PAZAPA-4460 file (N, C-alpha, C; in steps of 0.05 Angstrom, whole numbers, plus 32768, in hexadecimal, padded with zeros to 4 digits):
% residues 320
    n_x    n_y    n_z   ca_x   ca_y   ca_z    c_x    c_y    c_z   seq   type   mol
   7D89   7ECB   81C6   7DA2   7EC6   81CF   7DA7   7EAA   81C8     1      M     A
   7DBC   7EA3   81BD   7DC1   7E87   81B5   7DCE   7E6D   81CA     2      A     A
   7DC6   7E59   81CA   7DD2   7E4D   81E3   7DF7   7E4C   81E4     3      T     A
   7DF9   7E52   81FC   7E17   7E58   820C   7E2C   7E47   81FA     4      A     A
   7E45   7E56   81F3   7E56   7E4C   81DF   7E6F   7E43   81F7     5      Q     A
   7E7F   7E34   81ED   7E94   7E2C   81F7   7EB0   7E3F   81F7     6      E     A
   7EB9   7E48   820E   7ED1   7E54   8205   7EE8   7E52   81FC     7      T     A
   7EFD   7E60   81F2   7F1B   7E5B   81F0   7F24   7E54   8209     8      H     A
   7F3C   7E40   820C   7F40   7E45   8229   7F53   7E59   8236     9      K     A
   7F62   7E6A   821C   7F70   7E7B   8226   7F65   7E92   8209    10      Y     A
   7F55   7EA5   8212   7F50   7EB7   81FB   7F64   7EC9   81F2    11      P     A
   7F6E   7EC6   81DA   7F88   7EE1   81D9   7F7D   7EFA   81D0    12      G     A
   7F65   7F02   81D0   7F55   7F19   81D0   7F3F   7F1C   81D6    13      E     A
   7F32   7F35   81DD   7F15   7F33   81EA   7F02   7F26   81D9    14      L     A
   7F01   7F2C   81BA   7EEF   7F1E   81AC   7EF8   7F03   81A7    15      N     A
   7F07   7EF5   81B8   7F07   7ED7   81B6   7EF3   7EC7   81D0    16      D     A
   7EEC   7ED8   81E2   7EDD   7ED1   81F9   7EBE   7ECE   81EB    17      V     A
   7EB0   7EB8   81EE   7E96   7EB8   81E0   7E82   7ECB   81EE    18      P     A
   7E6D   7ED7   81E4   7E5D   7EE4   81EC   7E50   7EFE   81DD    19      G     A
   7E39   7F08   81E2   7E2E   7F1A   81CD   7E32   7F39   81D8    20      W     A
   7E49   7F3F   81D5   7E53   7F55   81DD   7E60   7F65   81C3    21      F     A
   7E4C   7F73   81B8   7E5A   7F7C   8194   7E66   7F87   8195    22      W     A
   7E71   7F96   8184   7E8C   7FAA   8183   7E7D   7FC7   8182    23      P     A
   7E6A   7FC8   8181   7E5A   7FE2   817C   7E57   7FE8   81A0    24      L     A
   7E4F   7FD4   81AA   7E4D   7FDC   81C9   7E64   7FDA   81D5    25      D     A
   7E7B   7FCB   81CF   7E9C   7FD3   81D9   7E9E   7FED   81D9    26      Q     A
   7E9D   8001   81C0   7EA0   8020   81BA   7E92   802A   81C7    27      V     A
   7E71   8022   81D5   7E64   8030   81E1   7E6C   802D   8200    28      L     A
   7E70   801B   8206   7E79   8013   8225   7E91   8026   822B    29      F     A
   7EAA   8022   8218   7EC3   802C   8217   7EB6   8051   8217    30      S     A
   7EA4   805B   8206   7EA2   8077   8205   7E9A   807F   821E    31      W     A
   7E80   8073   8227   7E73   8078   8245   7E87   807A   825B    32      F     A
   7E9A   8068   8260   7EAB   8061   8279   7EC1   807D   8275    33      L     A
   7ECA   807D   8256   7EE0   808E   8257   7ED9   80B0   825E    34      E     A
   7EBC   80B1   8257   7EB6   80C8   8260   7EAF   80D1   827C    35      R     A
   7EA4   80B9   8286   7EAF   80B9   82AC   7EC2   80C2   82B3    36      Q     A
   7ED5   80B7   82A3   7EF4   80B5   82B1   7EF8   80D4   82AA    37      E     A
   7EF4   80DF   8294   7EF9   80FC   828A   7EEE   8111   82A0    38      S     A
   7ED2   8109   82A7   7EC7   811E   82BB   7EC8   8115   82D5    39      L     A
   7EDE   80FA   82DE   7EE1   80F8   82F7   7ED1   80F1   8303    40      D     A
   7EBB   80E4   82FE   7EA5   80D5   8306   7EB5   80BC   8317    41      T     A
   7EB1   80BC   8330   7EB6   80A4   833C   7EA2   808E   8340    42      R     A
   7EA7   807A   8347   7E94   8066   834D   7E9B   8045   8346    43      G     A
   7E8D   802F   8352   7E91   8018   8344   7E83   8012   832D    44      D     A
   7E8E   7FF7   8325   7E7E   7FE9   8308   7E6F   7FD3   830E    45      L     A
   7E5F   7FCF   8305   7E49   7FB3   830D   7E3E   7FAD   82F6    46      L     A
   7E3F   7F92   82F7   7E31   7F81   82DE   7E21   7F6C   82E9    47      E     A
   7E0C   7F68   82DE   7DF4   7F54   82E8   7DF2   7F45   82D4    48      L     A
   7E02   7F2B   82D2   7E01   7F15   82C3   7E1A   7F1C   82AD    49      G     A
   7E2C   7F09   82B1   7E45   7F0C   82A6   7E50   7EF5   8291    50      A     A
   7E3B   7EE6   828C   7E4A   7ED0   8279   7E64   7EC9   827E    51      Y     A
   7E70   7EC7   8268   7E8A   7EC2   826A   7E9F   7ED0   8268    52      L     A
   7E98   7EEE   826E   7EA4   7F01   827B   7EB0   7F17   8265    53      G     A
   7E9F   7F16   824D   7EB1   7F2D   8236   7EAE   7F45   823F    54      K     A
   7E90   7F4E   8244   7E8D   7F66   8251   7E9A   7F6F   8265    55      S     A
   7E9A   7F5D   8276   7EA6   7F63   8294   7EC6   7F68   828C    56      A     A
   7ED2   7F55   8281   7EED   7F5C   8279   7EF6   7F7A   826E    57      I     A
   7EE3   7F87   8259   7EE6   7F9F   8259   7EDD   7FB5   826D    58      L     A
   7ECB   7FB2   8280   7EC5   7FBE   8290   7EE0   7FBE   82A7    59      L     A
   7EEB   7FA7   82AE   7F01   7FA8   82BC   7F17   7FB7   82B9    60      G     A
   7F1C   7FC3   829C   7F32   7FCA   828C   7F30   7FE3   8293    61      H     A
   7F13   7FF0   8299   7F0B   800E   82A1   7F0E   8017   82BA    62      R     A
   7F14   8003   82D0   7F1C   800A   82EB   7F35   801D   82F4    63      L     A
   7F27   802B   8307   7F3F   8039   8310   7F3E   8034   832A    64      R     A
   7F59   8046   8339   7F60   803B   834F   7F4C   803F   8368    65      A     A
   7F3F   802F   8378   7F2F   8031   8391   7F16   8026   837D    66      G     A
   7F0D   8021   8368   7EFB   8014   835D   7EF7   7FF8   835B    67      E     A
   7EE1   7FEB   8359   7EDA   7FC9   835C   7EC2   7FCA   8348    68      T     A
   7ECB   7FBB   833E   7EB5   7FA8   832A   7EAD   7F93   8333    69      L     A
   7E97   7F90   8338   7E80   7F7A   833E   7E77   7F69   8330    70      T     A
   7E74   7F51   8329   7E61   7F43   831B   7E53   7F2C   8324    71      V     A
   7E38   7F30   831C   7E27   7F1E   832C   7E1C   7F07   8314    72      C     A
   7E23   7EEF   831A   7E12   7ED7   8307   7E12   7EC1   8318    73      D     A
   7DFC   7EB0   830B   7DFB   7E95   8319   7E10   7E84   8314    74      L     A
   7E20   7E89   8304   7E39   7E77   82FB   7E31   7E59   8301    75      F     A
   7E1A   7E51   82F2   7E0E   7E31   82F3   7E01   7E30   830C    76      G     A
   7DFF   7E40   831C   7DEC   7E35   8339   7DD3   7E3C   832F    77      A     A
   7DC6   7E2D   8347   7DAD   7E25   8345   7D97   7E3F   8342    78      E     A
   7D8D   7E45   832D   7D7A   7E5E   8329   7D67   7E5A   8344    79      P     A
   7D59   7E70   8343   7D4B   7E77   8359   7D29   7E6F   8353    80      P     A
   7D24   7E6A   833D   7D09   7E66   8337   7D0A   7E4E   831E    81      D     A
   7CF1   7E43   8316   7CED   7E33   8301   7CF3   7E40   82E5    82      A     A
   7CE6   7E5A   82E3   7CEC   7E68   82CD   7D04   7E6C   82C0    83      A     A
   7D1A   7E78   82D9   7D31   7E7A   82D6   7D46   7E63   82CF    84      N     A
   7D3A   7E4F   82DA   7D4B   7E31   82DD   7D46   7E2B   82B7    85      R     A
   7D30   7E30   82B7   7D2E   7E26   828E   7D3A   7E3C   8280    86      A     A
   7D3E   7E55   8286   7D4E   7E64   8279   7D6A   7E5C   827C    87      E     A
   7D72   7E55   8291   7D8D   7E54   8294   7D98   7E3B   8283    88      A     A
   7D87   7E22   8282   7D8B   7E0A   8276   7D8E   7E0F   825E    89      A     A
   7D7E   7E1C   824D   7D7E   7E24   8232   7D98   7E37   8229    90      K     A
   7D99   7E4D   822F   7DAC   7E61   8230   7DC6   7E5B   8239    91      S     A
   7DD1   7E52   8253   7DE7   7E4F   8262   7DF0   7E3A   826F    92      Y     A
   7DE6   7E29   825F   7DEF   7E06   826A   7E0D   7E08   826B    93      S     A
   7E1B   7E11   825C   7E3D   7E08   825D   7E4C   7E25   826B    94      S     A
   7E3B   7E34   827B   7E49   7E50   8284   7E55   7E44   82A1    95      L     A
   7E68   7E49   82A9   7E70   7E3E   82C4   7E86   7E55   82CE    96      T     A
   7E8B   7E57   82EA   7E98   7E6C   82F2   7EB4   7E68   82EB    97      R     A
   7EBC   7E53   82EA   7ED8   7E4B   82E1   7EE1   7E56   82C5    98      Q     A
   7ED2   7E56   82B4   7ED4   7E64   829C   7ED4   7E7C   829A    99      A     A
   7EC4   7E8C   82A8   7EC6   7EAC   82AD   7EDC   7EB2   82BC   100      F     A
   7EE7   7EA8   82CA   7F00   7EAD   82DA   7F16   7EA5   82C4   101      E     A
   7F16   7E93   82BC   7F31   7E8F   82A7   7F2E   7EA3   828D   102      R     A
   7F1A   7EAB   8288   7F14   7EBD   8274   7F22   7ED7   8280   103      N     A
   7F12   7EE1   8299   7F1F   7F01   829F   7F3A   7EFF   82A8   104      Y     A
   7F46   7EEA   82B4   7F63   7EEC   82C0   7F72   7EE9   82A2   105      L     A
   7F65   7EE3   828C   7F7C   7EE4   8278   7F82   7F02   826B   106      S     A
   7F71   7F19   8278   7F76   7F32   8273   7F79   7F47   828E   107      F     A
   7F75   7F36   82A7   7F7C   7F46   82B9   7F8B   7F3A   82D1   108      H     A
   7F9A   7F47   82E0   7FA5   7F35   82F9   7F91   7F2E   830E   109      D     A
   7F7A   7F3B   8312   7F6C   7F2F   8327   7F54   7F2F   831C   110      T     A
   7F42   7F20   8334   7F24   7F1E   8324   7F13   7F2E   8332   111      L     A
   7EFE   7F3A   8323   7EEE   7F49   8331   7EDD   7F45   834B   112      P     A
   7ED0   7F4E   835D   7EB8   7F41   836F   7EA8   7F32   8364   113      T     A
   7EA4   7F16   836B   7E8F   7F06   835B   7E7B   7F01   836E   114      I     A
   7E64   7EFE   8363   7E4E   7EFC   837A   7E39   7EE8   8368   115      V     A
   7E43   7ED3   8374   7E3C   7EBB   8367   7E19   7EB2   8371   116      Q     A
   7E03   7EC2   8368   7DE9   7ECA   8374   7DDA   7ECC   835E   117      A     A
   7DC1   7EC8   8364   7DA7   7EDD   8353   7DAF   7EF3   8351   118      P     A
   7DA6   7F09   833E   7DAF   7F26   833F   7D98   7F36   8354   119      S     A
   7D8B   7F26   835A   7D7B   7F2F   836E   7D8B   7F33   8389   120      S     A
   7D9D   7F25   8391   7DAF   7F2A   83A8   7DC2   7F40   83A9   121      A     A
   7DC5   7F4F   8391   7DD9   7F60   838D   7DD6   7F79   839F   122      I     A
   7DC2   7F81   83AA   7DB9   7F96   83B5   7DC1   7F8D   83D3   123      V     A
   7DC8   7F7B   83DD   7DD9   7F71   83FA   7DF6   7F73   83EF   124      D     A
   7DF8   7F72   83DC   7E1C   7F70   83D9   7E2D   7F90   83CF   125      E     A
   7E17   7F9D   83C6   7E21   7FC0   83B7   7E16   7FCD   83C6   126      V     A
   7E22   7FE6   83CE   7E1E   7FFB   83E3   7E08   800C   83CA   127      A     A
   7DF1   8019   83D4   7DE1   802A   83C3   7DF1   8045   83BD   128      P     A
   7DF1   804F   83A7   7DFE   8068   8398   7E1B   805D   8396   129      G     A
   7E23   8049   8397   7E41   804A   8398   7E4F   8043   837C   130      S     A
   7E3A   803E   8369   7E42   803B   8348   7E43   804B   8339   131      C     A
   7E53   804F   8325   7E4E   805E   830B   7E46   8051   82EF   132      R     A
   7E48   8034   82F9   7E46   8028   82D5   7E30   800E   82E4   133      F     A
   7E1D   8009   82D5   7E0F   7FEF   82DE   7E00   7FDF   82C0   134      V     A
   7E11   7FCC   82B6   7E05   7FBA   82A3   7DFA   7FA1   82AF   135      H     A
   7DDF   7FA0   82A2   7DCC   7F8D   82A8   7DC2   7F78   8293   136      I     A
   7DCC   7F63   8298   7DCF   7F52   8278   7DC7   7F30   828C   137      D     A
   7DB7   7F2F   829E   7DB3   7F18   82AD   7D9D   7F0F   829E   138      A     A
   7D87   7F08   82AE   7D6A   7EFA   82AA   7D60   7F0A   8296   139      S     A
   7D4F   7EF5   8283   7D43   7F08   8270   7D25   7F05   8272   140      H     A
   7D1F   7EFF   828F   7D00   7EFB   829A   7CF6   7F14   82A2   141      L     A
   7CDF   7F28   829C   7CD6   7F3D   82AA   7CE0   7F41   82C7   142      Y     A
   7CD8   7F2D   82D5   7CD8   7F30   82F3   7CF1   7F34   82FB   143      E     A
   7D01   7F2A   82F2   7D1E   7F26   82F5   7D29   7F46   82ED   144      H     A
   7D26   7F4C   82D4   7D33   7F66   82CB   7D27   7F7F   82DB   145      V     A
   7D0A   7F7F   82DD   7D05   7F92   82EE   7D12   7F96   8300   146      E     A
   7D13   7F7C   8315   7D23   7F88   832D   7D42   7F8C   832C   147      G     A
   7D49   7F84   8312   7D6A   7F90   830B   7D6A   7FAD   830C   148      D     A
   7D56   7FB2   82FA   7D50   7FD1   82F1   7D50   7FE5   830E   149      I     A
   7D3A   7FDA   8321   7D3C   7FE5   833C   7D57   7FE6   8345   150      G     A
   7D60   7FCD   8349   7D82   7FCC   835B   7D92   7FDE   834F   151      A     A
   7D91   7FE0   8334   7DA8   7FF5   8328   7DA4   8014   832E   152      A     A
   7D89   8015   832E   7D80   8033   8330   7D88   803F   8350   153      R     A
   7D86   8027   8361   7D8C   8032   8380   7DAA   802F   8381   154      D     A
   7DBB   8027   836D   7DD6   801F   8374   7DE9   8029   8364   155      L     A
   7DDA   803B   8354   7DE7   8059   833C   7DEA   8068   8350   156      L     A
   7E00   8082   834C   7DFC   8095   8359   7DFE   80A3   833F   157      G     A
   7DF6   80BB   834C   7DEE   80D6   833A   7DF5   80D3   831B   158      P     A
   7DE6   80D8   830A   7DF5   80D0   82EA   7E01   80B6   82E5   159      D     A
   7DF8   80A5   82F4   7E06   8088   82E8   7DF7   8085   82D5   160      G     A
   7E04   806D   82C3   7DFE   805F   82AF   7DF5   8047   82B4   161      I     A
   7DDA   803F   82A5   7DD5   801F   82A8   7DCD   8019   828B   162      V     A
   7DD4   8004   8285   7DD8   7FF7   826A   7DC3   7FE0   8271   163      V     A
   7DB0   7FDA   8256   7D98   7FC5   8260   7DA3   7FB7   8247   164      L     A
   7DA8   7F9F   8249   7DAA   7F84   8230   7D91   7F79   8225   165      D     A
   7D94   7F76   820E   7D79   7F6C   81FE   7D62   7F79   8203   166      D     A
   7D5F   7F95   81FF   7D46   7FA0   8206   7D39   7F9C   81F3   167      F     A
   7D3E   7F91   81DA   7D2B   7F94   81BE   7D30   7F7C   81B1   168      R     A
   7D40   7F65   81BD   7D3F   7F4C   81AB   7D23   7F3B   81A9   169      S     A
   7D1E   7F2B   8196   7D06   7F1F   8198   7D00   7F0C   81A6   170      E     A
   7D13   7EFF   81AF   7D14   7EEA   81C6   7D12   7EF4   81DE   171      H     A
   7D17   7F0B   81E8   7D14   7F16   8205   7D03   7F2F   8209   172      T     A
   7CEA   7F2C   8202   7CD3   7F3C   8209   7CD1   7F45   8229   173      P     A
   7CD9   7F35   823B   7CDB   7F40   8258   7CEE   7F53   8258   174      G     A
   7D01   7F5B   824C   7D13   7F6D   8253   7D09   7F86   8243   175      V     A
   7CFB   7F82   8227   7CF3   7F9E   821B   7CE0   7FA2   8235   176      A     A
   7CCB   7F98   823E   7CB3   7FA1   824B   7CC6   7FAC   8262   177      V     A
   7CD5   7FA1   8271   7CE2   7FA9   828B   7CF0   7FC9   8288   178      A     A
   7CFF   7FC7   826D   7D0C   7FDD   8265   7CFE   7FFC   825E   179      A     A
   7CEB   7FF6   824D   7CD7   800D   824B   7CC6   8010   825D   180      W     A
   7CBD   7FFF   8270   7CAE   8004   828A   7CC0   8018   8296   181      E     A
   7CD6   8017   8299   7CEB   8023   82AC   7CEF   803E   82A0   182      A     A
   7CEB   8049   8287   7CE9   805F   827B   7CD9   806C   827B   183      V     A
   7CBF   8061   8277   7C9F   8072   827B   7C9C   8074   8296   184      L     A
   7CA7   8065   82AE   7C98   8063   82C3   7CA6   8065   82DF   185      N     A
   7CC5   8061   82D6   7CDB   805B   82ED   7CE5   8072   82ED   186      R     A
   7CE9   8089   82D8   7CFC   8099   82DC   7D17   8092   82C7   187      G     A
   7D16   8081   82B8   7D36   8077   82AF   7D31   808A   8291   188      L     A
   7D49   809C   828F   7D4C   80A5   8276   7D5C   809B   8266   189      R     A
   7D56   8094   824B   7D63   808A   8238   7D7E   809B   822B   190      P     A
   7D97   8090   8223   7DAB   80A2   821D   7DAB   809A   8200   191      I     A
   7DB0   8085   81F8   7DAF   8074   81DE   7DAB   805D   81DC   192      C     A
   7DA7   8053   81C3   7DA1   8037   81B9   7DB4   802B   81B0   193      L     A
   7DBB   8014   81AE   7DCA   8007   819B   7DB8   7FEE   8190   194      S     A
   7DC3   7FD7   8186   7DAF   7FC6   8176   7DA3   7FB8   818C   195      S     A
   7DB6   7FB2   81A5   7DB5   7F9E   81BB   7DB1   7FAB   81D5   196      Q     A
   7DB8   7FC2   81DD   7DB7   7FD0   81F5   7DA8   7FEC   81F5   197      K     A
   7D9E   7FEE   820D   7D92   800F   8211   7DA4   8012   8229   198      L     A
   7DB1   8032   8227   7DC3   803C   8234   7DB0   8055   8244   199      Y     A
   7DB2   8054   825B   7DA0   8066   8269   7DA7   8070   8282   200      G     A
   7D9D   8087   8293   7DA7   808B   82A9   7D8A   809D   82B2   201      T     A
   7D90   809D   82D4   7D76   80AE   82DB   7D7E   80C9   82E5   202      W     A
   7D95   80D2   82D8   7D9D   80EA   82DA   7D97   80FA   82C3   203      G     A
   7DA6   8114   82B9   7D9E   811F   829D   7DAF   8110   8286   204      D     A
   7D9F   810A   8271   7DAA   80FD   825D   7DB6   8111   8248   205      P     A
   7DAB   812B   8243   7DAE   813D   8232   7DD0   8143   822F   206      E     A
   7DE3   8144   8243   7DF9   814E   8247   7E07   8133   8232   207      P     A
   7E06   811E   8246   7E0C   8108   8233   7E09   80FE   821E   208      V     A
   7DEE   8106   8214   7DE7   8102   81FB   7DF4   8112   81E9   209      Q     A
   7DF5   812C   81EE   7E05   813F   81DA   7E26   813C   81D4   210      E     A
   7E30   8134   81E8   7E4A   8121   81EB   7E51   810F   81DF   211      A     A
   7E3D   80F7   81DB   7E3F   80E2   81CC   7E38   80E6   81AD   212      L     A
   7E26   80F7   81A1   7E22   80FD   818D   7E35   810A   817E   213      M     A
   7E45   811C   818F   7E5C   8132   8184   7E77   8118   8183   214      A     A
   7E74   8107   8191   7E90   80F0   818F   7E93   80DD   8178   215      A     A
   7E74   80D9   8173   7E69   80C5   815F   7E66   80D5   8140   216      L     A
   7E64   80ED   8145   7E56   80FA   8128   7E75   80FC   811C   217      R     A
   7E8A   80EF   8124   7EA9   80F3   810E   7EB1   80D8   8107   218      G     A
   7E9B   80C5   810B   7EA2   80AA   810F   7E8F   809E   80EF   219      R     A
   7EA1   8091   80DF   7E8B   808A   80C6   7E88   806B   80C4   220      D     A
   7E90   8066   80DF   7E86   8043   80DE   7E6E   8040   80F6   221      D     A
   7E62   805B   80FD   7E4C   8055   8111   7E37   806A   8105   222      I     A
   7E1A   8061   8105   7E07   8071   80FB   7DFB   807F   8115   223      A     A
   7DF2   8099   810E   7DEB   80A0   8126   7DCA   80B3   8121   224      V     A
   7DAE   80AB   812C   7D98   80B9   8124   7D8C   80C0   813F   225      T     A
   7D79   80CD   813F   7D68   80D7   8152   7D4D   80D7   8153   226      V     A
   7D42   80CF   816A   7D26   80CD   8162   7D16   80D8   8181   227      E     A
   7D00   80E0   8184   7CED   80E5   819B   7CDA   80CC   819E   228      R     A
   7CD8   80CD   81B1   7CC1   80B8   81BF   7CB8   80BD   81D6   229      A     A
   7C9F   80BC   81E0   7C97   80C2   81FB   7CA6   80DD   8208   230      A     A
   7CAF   80F4   81FD   7CB9   8102   8203   7CD5   8101   820E   231      G     A
   7CE0   80E8   8207   7CFF   80DF   8204   7D0C   80E7   81ED   232      H     A
   7D25   80F4   81EE   7D36   80F0   81D9   7D42   80D8   81D7   233      R     A
   7D46   80C6   81BB   7D52   80AA   81B8   7D6A   80B2   81A4   234      L     A
   7D7C   80AB   81AD   7D98   80AF   819B   7D9D   8094   8196   235      V     A
   7D95   808B   8174   7D9E   806D   8174   7DB6   8069   8162   236      R     A
   7DC8   8059   816A   7DE3   8050   815C   7DDD   803D   814F   237      T     A
   7DF0   8039   8138   7DEE   801F   812A   7E0E   8018   8120   238      R     A
   7E19   8004   8117   7E26   7FFE   810E   7E28   7FFE   80F2   239      A     A
   7E34   800C   80DC   7E38   800F   80C0   7E45   7FFA   80B5   240      R     A
   7E58   7FEE   80C1   7E6A   7FD8   80B8   7E6D   7FC5   80CC   241      I     A
   7E74   7FAF   80C3   7E7E   7F94   80D9   7E8E   7F9B   80ED   242      K     A
   7EA9   7FA7   80E0   7EB8   7FAA   80ED   7EC2   7FC7   80F8   243      R     A
   7EB3   7FCC   810D   7EBA   7FEC   8116   7ED7   7FF2   811E   244      L     A
   7EDF   8009   811F   7EF9   800A   8127   7EF5   8006   814A   245      S     A
   7F05   7FF5   8156   7F02   7FF3   8170   7F0C   8003   8188   246      P     A
   7EFF   8004   819A   7F0C   801B   81B2   7F24   8006   81BA   247      P     A
   7F2F   8012   81CD   7F49   8003   81DC   7F40   7FF2   81EF   248      P     A
   7F49   7FDA   81E8   7F3C   7FC3   81F5   7F54   7FB1   8208   249      L     A
   7F4D   7FA3   821B   7F62   7F95   822F   7F70   7F84   8220   250      P     A
   7F8D   7F7D   8229   7F98   7F6B   8215   7F9E   7F4F   8226   251      V     A
   7F9C   7F41   8214   7F9B   7F22   8225   7FB8   7F1D   8227   252      S     A
   7FC0   7F0F   823B   7FDA   7F0A   8247   7FE4   7EE7   8235   253      R     A
   7FCD   7EE2   8222   7FD3   7ECB   8213   7FCE   7ED9   81F5   254      Y     A
   7FDB   7EE9   81ED   7FD2   7EF1   81D3   7FDE   7EDB   81B9   255      P     A
   7FC7   7ED6   81A4   7FCD   7EC4   8190   7FEA   7EC3   8182   256      A     A
   7FF7   7EB5   817D   8011   7EBF   816F   800A   7EC8   8152   257      P     A
   801E   7EE1   814A   8019   7EEA   8134   801E   7ED1   8123   258      A     A
   8012   7ED4   810A   8010   7EC5   80EE   802A   7EC3   80E0   259      A     A
   803C   7EAD   80E0   8050   7EB2   80CA   8050   7EB6   80B8   260      E     A
   805D   7EC9   80A0   805F   7ECF   808D   8061   7EB1   807D   261      P     A
   8051   7EAD   805D   8050   7E92   8052   806E   7E91   8047   262      E     A
   8078   7E7F   804D   8094   7E73   8041   8092   7E73   8022   263      A     A
   80A2   7E7C   800C   80A2   7E80   7FF1   80AE   7E67   7FEC   264      R     A
   80A9   7E5A   7FD7   80B3   7E3F   7FCD   80D3   7E41   7FC6   265      P     A
   80E7   7E31   7FD3   8101   7E32   7FC6   8101   7E33   7FAA   266      A     A
   811B   7E3C   7FA0   8124   7E39   7F83   812A   7E1D   7F84   267      D     A
   8122   7E0C   7F67   8135   7DF2   7F68   814F   7DF2   7F67   268      P     A
   8154   7DDE   7F70   8179   7DD7   7F6C   8180   7DD6   7F54   269      A     A
   819A   7DE2   7F4D   81A5   7DE6   7F39   81AD   7DC2   7F30   270      P     A
   81B1   7DBE   7F13   81AD   7DA2   7F0E   81CF   7DA7   7F0E   271      V     A
   81DE   7D90   7F14   81F9   7D8C   7F15   8206   7D91   7EF4   272      P     A
   821B   7DAC   7EEC   8225   7DA8   7ED4   820F   7DBB   7EC3   273      G     A
   81FE   7DC3   7ECC   81EF   7DD2   7EBB   81EE   7DF3   7EC8   274      Q     A
   81F7   7DF3   7EE0   81F8   7E0E   7EE4   81D9   7E18   7EF5   275      G     A
   81D8   7E2E   7F05   81C3   7E34   7F13   81AE   7E39   7EFD   276      A     A
   8192   7E29   7F0A   817C   7E2A   7EF9   816E   7E4E   7F01   277      Q     A
   8166   7E59   7EE4   815A   7E70   7EEB   8142   7E70   7EFB   278      S     A
   813A   7E88   7F08   8124   7E81   7F1C   810D   7E80   7F09   279      R     A
   810D   7E8F   7EEA   80F0   7E8F   7EE1   80F4   7E77   7ED2   280      T     A
   8101   7E65   7ECE   8102   7E4B   7EC2   80EE   7E38   7ECB   281      A     A
   80DB   7E31   7EB6   80C7   7E20   7EBC   80C5   7E07   7EAC   282      R     A
   80BF   7DEE   7EB4   80C4   7DD6   7EA5   80AD   7DD7   7E90   283      T     A
   80B7   7DCC   7E7B   80A0   7DCE   7E63   8088   7DBF   7E68   284      P     A
   8070   7DCE   7E66   8056   7DBF   7E6A   8051   7DB0   7E55   285      R     A
   8042   7D97   7E5B   8037   7D8D   7E41   8022   7D9B   7E2D   286      P     A
   8025   7D93   7E13   8010   7DA8   7E05   7FFA   7DA5   7E07   287      P     A
   7FE3   7DBA   7E0F   7FC7   7DB6   7E12   7FB9   7DA9   7DFB   288      R     A
   7F9D   7DA2   7DF9   7F9C   7D91   7DE5   7F94   7DA5   7DCC   289      P     A
   7F8E   7DBE   7DD1   7F89   7DD3   7DB6   7FA2   7DD6   7DB0   290      R     A
   7FC0   7DCE   7DB9   7FD6   7DD4   7DAB   7FDD   7DBD   7D9E   291      D     A
   7FD2   7DA5   7DA8   7FD5   7D8B   7D97   7FC8   7D90   7D76   292      R     A
   7FAE   7D98   7D80   7F9F   7D99   7D62   7FAB   7DA4   7D54   293      T     A
   7FB4   7DC3   7D55   7FBD   7DD1   7D4F   7FDA   7DC6   7D3B   294      R     A
   7FE9   7DB8   7D4D   7FFF   7DAD   7D3E   7FFD   7D94   7D2D   295      R     A
   7FE9   7D89   7D33   7FE0   7D70   7D20   7FD3   7D81   7D06   296      L     A
   7FC7   7D97   7D03   7FBB   7DA4   7CE9   7FD6   7DAA   7CD8   297      A     A
   7FE6   7DB7   7CE8   7FFE   7DC0   7CD9   800F   7DA8   7CCD   298      L     A
   800C   7D92   7CDB   8019   7D7B   7CD3   800E   7D6E   7CB8   299      D     A
   7FEE   7D73   7CB4   7FE6   7D65   7CA3   7FE3   7D72   7C8D   300      L     A
   7FDE   7D96   7C90   7FDD   7DA3   7C77   7FEA   7DA3   7C61   301      L     A
   8004   7D9C   7C5D   801A   7D98   7C4A   800E   7D7F   7C33   302      P     A
   8008   7D66   7C40   7FFD   7D54   7C31   7FE3   7D5F   7C25   303      P     A
   7FD4   7D62   7C36   7FB5   7D6D   7C25   7FBA   7D82   7C15   304      L     A
   7FC3   7D99   7C14   7FC9   7DAD   7C00   7FD7   7D96   7BE9   305      V     A
   7FED   7D89   7BEB   7FF9   7D7C   7BD7   7FEA   7D68   7BC9   306      T     A
   7FD9   7D5A   7BD4   7FC1   7D4D   7BCC   7FAE   7D5D   7BBD   307      R     A
   7FAA   7D77   7BC8   7F90   7D83   7BB6   7F98   7D8E   7B9D   308      A     A
   7FB8   7D92   7B9B   7FC2   7DA2   7B88   7FCC   7D90   7B70   309      V     A
   7FC9   7D7B   7B77   7FCE   7D5A   7B60   7FB0   7D59   7B58   310      R     A
   7FA3   7D53   7B64   7F87   7D55   7B5B   7F7B   7D68   7B48   311      R     A
   7F83   7D7D   7B4D   7F7D   7D99   7B36   7F8C   7D93   7B20   312      Y     A
   7FA7   7D8E   7B26   7FB7   7D92   7B08   7FAB   7D78   7AF8   313      R     A
   7FA4   7D61   7B02   7F92   7D47   7AF5   7F7C   7D54   7AE9   314      A     A
   7F6B   7D5F   7AF9   7F56   7D68   7AE9   7F56   7D81   7AD1   315      A     A
   7F69   7D8D   7AD3   7F6F   7DA3   7ABF   7F79   7D8F   7AA6   316      R     A
   7F8F   7D7C   7AA6   7F98   7D6E   7A93   7F7B   7D61   7A86   317      R     A
   7F70   7D4F   7A9E   7F58   7D40   7A88   7F48   7D55   7A7A   318      A     A
   7F43   7D6C   7A89   7F31   7D7F   7A75   7F39   7D85   7A5B   319      G     A
   7F57   7D8B   7A5F   7F64   7D90   7A43   7F60   7D7B   7A2D   320      A     A
***
């Protein structure tokens, strides 16, 4: 993950918010949350590691009456250990709670519940079994991710969805180890994979997989393949093009103004006494070099021809 970026003061749309929440994952988040709504699956939403709010803004867009979104992040507070401090200094040096709140309130009337603390504190803030969707995107260190996955298992209700970010990036091997360890030894069942995130459940993944594949089968901007590994069916998703058809996204209260059409140059004013100038009239352009050469040749041709004829006649007379 790159060094933290500065955010625009008031984002005009979701993708103006800096972050690594790619369009494919925006589609997948929206699909999982909409499916839960269609099945009337109730529960709160939780995000561990919010950065500048890009994914939290979308999660807040899917809240229903009586549900709560909780985000947990250090937001510049002192990390709990030396390794975490080094990670925060490298990747999140410009992250502030003020920037997160400014971005979130550009799309929503009220803030989510904010826990400004290490992600390990979340088990004391959220009730067991109360969540339907948990997004884990906090530390990349194995010990922390392993604990975050354990917390998600305790906080999710039956068939709840957990999303693990950076499970395959080359700079986050700790996440990869913790993610696949959870699949092999801790009962986590993969549903699908995107380029950056693993979507899973501790419930039955097959009904969700079938519904997801049926939904994506009709799209020409997302490719779907299926593989098996260690007894698990893995549905792999990949964006076919850079600009996917976006899901319904939250609308900013500060949209960027629409670009005005480019003005056409005005017709030149008519010259007094000459009437209106034709719109197609053009100021004569100076002759190009090739035009001048041709014109010069035409001017010189008659004298040269005349001189050649005189020489020919003189030669004939001399010969006679």
